[in-house]
C-alpha positions as CSV (number, residue, x, y, z in Angstrom):
1,M,105.4,50.6,114.4
2,K,105.5,50.9,118.1
3,I,108.1,49.2,120.1
4,V,105.7,47.0,121.6
5,E,105.1,45.4,118.4
6,V,108.6,45.0,117.9
7,R,109.5,43.2,120.8
8,N,106.9,40.7,119.9
9,F,108.7,39.9,116.8
10,T,111.1,36.6,116.3
11,D,114.7,37.0,115.7
12,S,114.3,36.0,112.2
13,E,111.1,38.5,111.6
14,L,113.3,41.3,113.1
15,V,116.3,41.0,110.5
16,S,114.0,40.6,107.3
17,K,111.9,43.5,108.5
18,K,114.9,45.8,109.2
19,K,116.4,44.7,105.6
20,D,112.9,45.5,104.1
21,A,113.0,49.0,105.9
22,R,116.4,49.9,104.9
23,Q,115.6,49.1,101.1
24,E,112.7,51.0,101.1
25,Y,114.6,53.8,102.9
26,F,116.9,53.8,100.0
27,N,114.3,53.7,97.4
28,L,112.7,56.5,98.8
29,R,115.8,58.4,99.3
30,L,116.2,57.9,95.4
31,Q,112.9,59.3,94.7
32,Q,113.5,62.2,97.0
33,Q,116.8,63.2,94.9
34,T,114.8,62.7,91.5
35,G,111.8,64.9,92.9
36,A,109.3,62.0,92.6
37,L,108.8,61.7,96.4
38,E,105.2,62.2,97.3
39,K,105.4,61.7,101.4
40,P,108.7,63.1,102.5
41,S,107.5,62.2,106.3
42,R,107.6,58.6,105.2
43,L,111.7,58.9,105.3
44,N,111.5,59.7,109.0
45,D,108.9,57.1,109.8
46,L,110.9,54.5,108.0
47,R,114.2,56.0,109.7
48,K,112.6,55.6,113.2
49,D,111.2,52.1,112.5
50,V,115.1,50.6,111.7
51,A,116.4,52.2,114.9
52,K,113.2,50.4,116.7
53,L,114.4,47.3,115.1
54,E,118.3,47.9,115.6
55,T,117.3,48.5,119.3
56,V,115.6,45.2,119.9
57,I,118.1,43.3,118.1
58,S,120.8,44.6,120.1
59,E,118.8,44.3,123.4
60,R,118.5,40.4,122.5
61,R,122.1,40.2,121.6
62,L,123.1,41.7,125.2
63,K,120.4,39.5,126.6
64,L,118.7,42.6,128.2
65,K,115.3,42.1,129.8
66,I,113.3,45.3,128.8
67,K,109.7,45.7,129.5
68,S,107.8,47.9,127.6
69,R,105.7,50.3,129.4
70,V,102.1,50.4,129.0
71,A,100.2,53.9,128.5
72,K,98.3,55.1,131.4
73,K,94.8,56.0,130.5
74,P,93.8,59.9,130.9
75,V,91.8,60.7,133.8
76,D,88.3,62.1,133.1
77,D,87.8,65.4,135.2
78,K,83.9,64.7,135.0
79,K,84.1,61.5,136.8
80,K,86.0,62.6,139.7
81,K,83.3,65.2,140.7
């Protein structure tokens, strides 16, 4: 999930997605403790997703106007010559 996508969610969507992500994170941690976790990298992804959701929620609560940066296209050296 990218921050640009998160900023396009409504407030209710943010809250519900945060709740779902936290629940999934909890379930994956339980699987990790029992040794049944197949994708350990999913834990990091979920942790970062929750952080993005919480960031946007707090930005809106503080009424901050944040614009997401648009990635620049890489310059092709062959076209320059």
